[in-house]
C-alpha positions in Angstrom: 0.2 0.0 0.0 3.1 2.3 0.8 4.2 1.8 -3.0 0.6 3.1 -4.3 0.6 6.0 -2.0 3.7 7.1 -3.4 2.9 6.4 -7.0 -0.6 8.4 -6.0 1.5 11.4 -5.1 3.7 11.4 -7.7 1.3 11.6 -10.1 -0.5 14.6 -8.5 2.8 16.7 -9.0 4.1 15.4 -12.4 2.3 18.2 -13.9 3.9 20.8 -11.7 7.2 19.7 -12.3 6.8 19.5 -16.4 5.8 23.0 -16.4 8.6 24.1 -14.1 10.7 22.3 -16.7 9.2 24.4 -19.2 10.2 27.9 -17.5 13.8 26.9 -16.5 14.5 25.9 -20.0 16.4 22.8 -20.9 17.3 20.0 -18.5 18.6 20.0 -14.7 22.5 19.9 -14.8 24.0 16.7 -13.7 24.2 15.7 -10.0 27.4 17.3 -8.8 29.7 14.8 -6.3 29.0 15.9 -2.6 31.6 18.7 -1.2 31.4 17.1 2.2 30.2 13.9 3.8 26.6 14.0 5.1 25.8 15.5 8.2 24.3 13.6 11.2 22.1 17.1 12.0 21.8 20.5 10.4 20.1 23.6 10.6 19.2 26.5 8.7 17.1 29.7 9.9 15.6 32.8 8.6 14.6 36.1 10.1 13.2 37.3 6.5 14.3 38.5 3.1 14.0 41.8 1.5 15.9 43.9 3.8 17.9 46.4 2.3 21.3 48.2 3.3 20.2 51.9 3.3 17.3 50.8 5.6 19.6 49.0 8.3 22.1 51.3 10.7 25.2 49.2 11.6 24.2 49.2 15.2 20.8 47.9 14.3 22.4 45.3 11.9 24.4 43.8 15.1 21.0 43.5 17.0 19.7 41.4 14.0 22.7 39.2 14.2 22.6 38.8 17.8 18.9 37.7 17.8 19.7 35.0 14.9 22.7 34.0 16.8 20.5 33.2 19.9 17.9 31.5 17.8 20.7 29.1 16.0 22.2 28.3 19.2 19.0 27.3 20.6 18.0 25.2 18.0 21.5 23.5 17.7 21.2 22.3 21.3 18.1 20.6 20.3 19.5 18.6 17.7 23.4 18.1 19.3 21.3 15.9 22.2 19.5 14.0 19.9 16.3 16.0 20.0 13.7 15.9 17.1 14.0 18.5 14.0 10.4 18.8 14.6 11.4 20.4 18.6 14.4 22.1 17.0 12.5 24.4 14.1 9.6 24.8 17.0 12.2 26.2 19.3 13.9 28.7 16.8 11.0 29.9 15.6 9.2 30.8 18.8 12.4 32.3 20.0 12.0 34.6 17.0 8.5 35.1 17.6 9.3 36.6 21.1 12.1 39.1 19.5 10.4 42.2 18.6 13.1 42.9 15.9 11.5 40.1 13.9 8.2 40.1 11.8 6.4 37.3 14.0 4.9 37.1 17.2 5.8 40.4 19.2 7.5 42.1 16.2 4.9 41.8 13.9 3.6 44.5 11.6 0.2 45.9 11.6 -2.6 45.3 9.1 -4.4 48.5 7.7 -6.8 48.6 10.6 -4.0 48.7 13.1 -4.1 45.3 13.9 -1.5 42.4 14.4 -2.8 39.1 12.4 -0.5 36.5 12.8 0.2 33.2 10.6 2.2 30.2 11.2 2.9 26.7 9.8 5.1 23.5 10.7 5.4 20.2 9.2 6.7 16.8 9.9 8.8 15.4 7.2 9.1 12.3 8.4 5.0 11.7 8.0 4.0 14.8 5.9 1.8 15.6 9.0 1.4 19.3 9.1 -0.6 22.4 11.0 -1.1 25.7 10.1 -2.9 28.8 11.7 -3.7 32.3 10.1 -5.5 35.3 11.4 -4.7 35.0 14.9 -4.5 38.3 17.1 -3.9 36.9 20.8 -1.7 33.8 20.6 1.5 34.5 22.1 3.6 31.9 20.3 1.6 31.0 16.6 4.3 28.5 15.6 3.0 26.2 19.0 -0.3 26.7 18.1 0.1 25.4 14.5 2.2 22.4 15.9 -1.1 21.5 17.9 -3.4 21.9 15.0 -1.3 19.2 13.6 -0.8 17.0 16.6 -4.5 17.3 18.1 -6.4 17.7 15.2 -7.7 15.8 11.7 -7.3 19.4 10.1 -4.5 21.5 8.9 -5.0 24.8 8.9 -7.7 27.1 11.4 -8.2 30.8 11.1 -9.5 33.3 12.9 -11.7 32.9 15.5 -11.7 29.2 15.2 -8.0 29.0 15.8 -8.3 31.4 19.1 -11.4 29.3 20.2 -8.9 25.9 19.7 -6.1 27.7 21.5 -8.3 28.7 24.3 -9.5 25.1 24.8 -6.2 23.6 24.8 -4.7 26.2 27.5 -2.2 27.8 25.0 -0.4 30.9 26.0 -2.5 34.1 25.1 -1.7 37.9 25.3 -3.5 41.1 25.0 -3.1 42.8 21.8 -1.1 45.5 23.0 1.8 42.5 23.6 2.4 42.6 20.0 2.7 46.5 19.7 6.4 48.0 18.8 6.9 51.5 17.9 8.8 50.9 14.6 6.1 48.9 13.4 3.4 51.5 14.3 5.6 53.9 12.5 5.9 51.6 9.9 2.4 51.6 9.1 1.9 55.4 9.4 4.4 56.1 6.8 2.8 53.5 4.4 -0.9 54.7 4.9 0.5 58.3 4.0 2.3 57.2 1.3 -1.0 55.1 -0.4 0.7 52.2 -1.4 1.5 48.6 -0.7 4.0 48.1 2.5 6.9 46.0 3.0 7.1 42.5 3.9 9.1 39.3 3.7 10.7 40.0 7.5 8.9 36.1 8.0 10.7 33.8 10.3 11.7 30.1 9.6 13.7 27.4 10.3 14.3 23.4 8.7 16.4 21.2 10.3 17.7 17.7 10.0 17.9 15.5 13.2 20.2 12.6 13.7 17.5 9.7 13.0 17.3 11.3 9.4 13.8 13.0 9.9 13.4 16.7 8.3 10.9 19.5 9.4 10.3 23.2 8.5 8.3 26.0 10.4 7.7 29.6 9.3 5.7 32.0 11.2 4.9 35.8 10.1 3.2 39.0 10.8 2.5 39.3 6.9 2.8 42.7 5.1 2.6 46.1 6.8 -0.8 47.8 6.0 -2.2 44.4 4.4 -6.1 44.4 4.4 -7.7 43.0 7.2 -7.8 38.9 6.7 -5.3 38.7 3.9 -3.3 35.5 4.2 0.3 35.3 2.6 2.2 31.9 2.1 3.7 31.2 5.4 1.0 28.9 6.5 0.2 27.4 3.3 1.7 24.0 2.9 3.4 23.8 -0.1 3.8 27.4 -0.9 5.8 29.0 2.4 6.4 25.8 4.2 7.1 22.1 3.2 8.8 19.1 4.2 9.3 15.6 3.2 12.0 13.1 4.3 12.7 11.7 0.9 13.7 15.2 -0.5 14.0 18.5 1.7 12.7 20.7 4.0 11.9 24.6 2.9 10.8 27.6 4.6 10.1 30.7 2.5 10.2 34.2 2.8 9.0 37.0 0.5 6.2 38.5 -1.5 3.7 35.5 -0.3 1.4 36.1 -3.3 4.2 35.0 -5.4 5.2 32.1 -3.6 1.8 31.0 -3.5 1.0 31.7 -7.2 4.3 29.3 -8.0 3.7 26.7 -5.0 7.0 27.6 -4.4 8.3 25.2 -1.5 6.3 22.1 -3.1 8.2 22.6 -6.6 11.6 22.6 -5.1 10.7 19.5 -3.8 9.3 18.2 -6.8 12.3 19.3 -8.8 14.5 16.8 -6.5 11.6 13.9 -6.5 10.5 13.6 -10.4 13.5 15.0 -12.1 16.7 14.2 -9.8 17.9 17.5 -9.1 20.2 18.2 -6.3 19.0 20.6 -3.5 21.0 23.4 -4.9 19.9 22.6 -8.4 16.1 22.7 -7.7 16.4 26.1 -5.2 17.9 27.6 -8.0 15.4 26.3 -10.6 12.7 28.2 -8.7 14.2 31.0 -6.8 16.7 31.8 -9.8 14.2 31.0 -12.6 10.8 31.2 -11.8 10.3 34.0 -9.3 11.0 37.3 -10.3 13.9 39.8 -9.0 13.1 41.2 -5.3 10.4 38.6 -4.8 12.3 36.8 -1.7 14.0 33.6 -0.9 14.1 30.5 0.7 16.4 28.1 3.0 16.5 24.4 2.5 17.9 21.5 3.9 18.0 17.8 2.5 18.4 14.6 3.9 22.2 14.6 3.5 22.2 17.8 5.8 23.2 20.1 2.8 21.9 23.5 3.3 20.8 26.1 0.7 20.1 29.7 1.4 19.2 31.5 -1.5 17.5 35.2 -2.6 16.6 37.3 -5.2 16.5 40.5 -2.9 19.6 42.7 -1.2 19.8 41.0 1.8 18.1 38.0 4.0 18.6 37.2 7.6 19.7 34.0 8.1 21.6 31.1 9.7 23.1 27.9 9.2 24.8 25.1 11.4 25.3 21.5 11.4 27.3 18.3 12.8 30.7 19.3 11.2 31.1 22.5 13.0 29.5 25.2 10.6 28.2 28.0 12.2 27.3 31.3 11.0 24.7 34.3 10.8 24.4 36.4 7.6 22.5 39.0 6.2 24.1 39.9 2.9 25.7 38.2 0.0 
């Protein structure tokens, strides 16, 4: 029966992969020899794509790097001690949600009505189990609520009042809406409204991990776009768009212009290139981020079953970090 299920899944994504082949032009290059042996565990994190040098003062840059380092260390501690990839990505994203610098949880941007609407998703690559929430306004850590949707319900996505009621039923920590207020984000809303144009986005947070058991996981959380319409949902909580994990291919967390990531099914498309065309992770990411998305659309972090990490973006910068069992530990913003 497992064989037939795999055949069924392959048939469902075949058309998408063929379309991707047309977009990229030509065939995927031959798989190169790995540059290093497989890693026992690996972790990549991000704090969003789209940052520009002009918008980030040197002292602020140092604060962002420190926040990324703290989150990366926490995830590494889980994986080094034999913890699961699912626990690692949840822990990383919770810390980034608690950091007011990042557009998720406490540092989330405001919608056009001056409300913080939060979205998150998590996925277990070993089973394809996944859970998402969207439009929550009182949940302190939406990523943990998304995990409960995955583990305690038969559903994948809960939104708005339904998600809030579910959080209350399970005793998930909730806060007053004022908890999410930061002056920086409020000032950003006012300037965006005054300019009468769409506000910046992309400062999503996320993590992908491979654990010692060979299991992959992905998690993503966001406040969305500044001055977005009330009720707008981007790619972060959409499985296959901004978040995806499958032990047979890779784990992906995306950041950028959510509507574009949804239109192109970015996360699942990358996995499809690996599954159906035999592409390496680097080749698959290049096909989609480099060949399908437009300049300044955003980027992804990704890890495959051998612990190889790819962090690619087509914006000026992307807050990101990576670590693995070989001793790699780095946090970056620019190329």
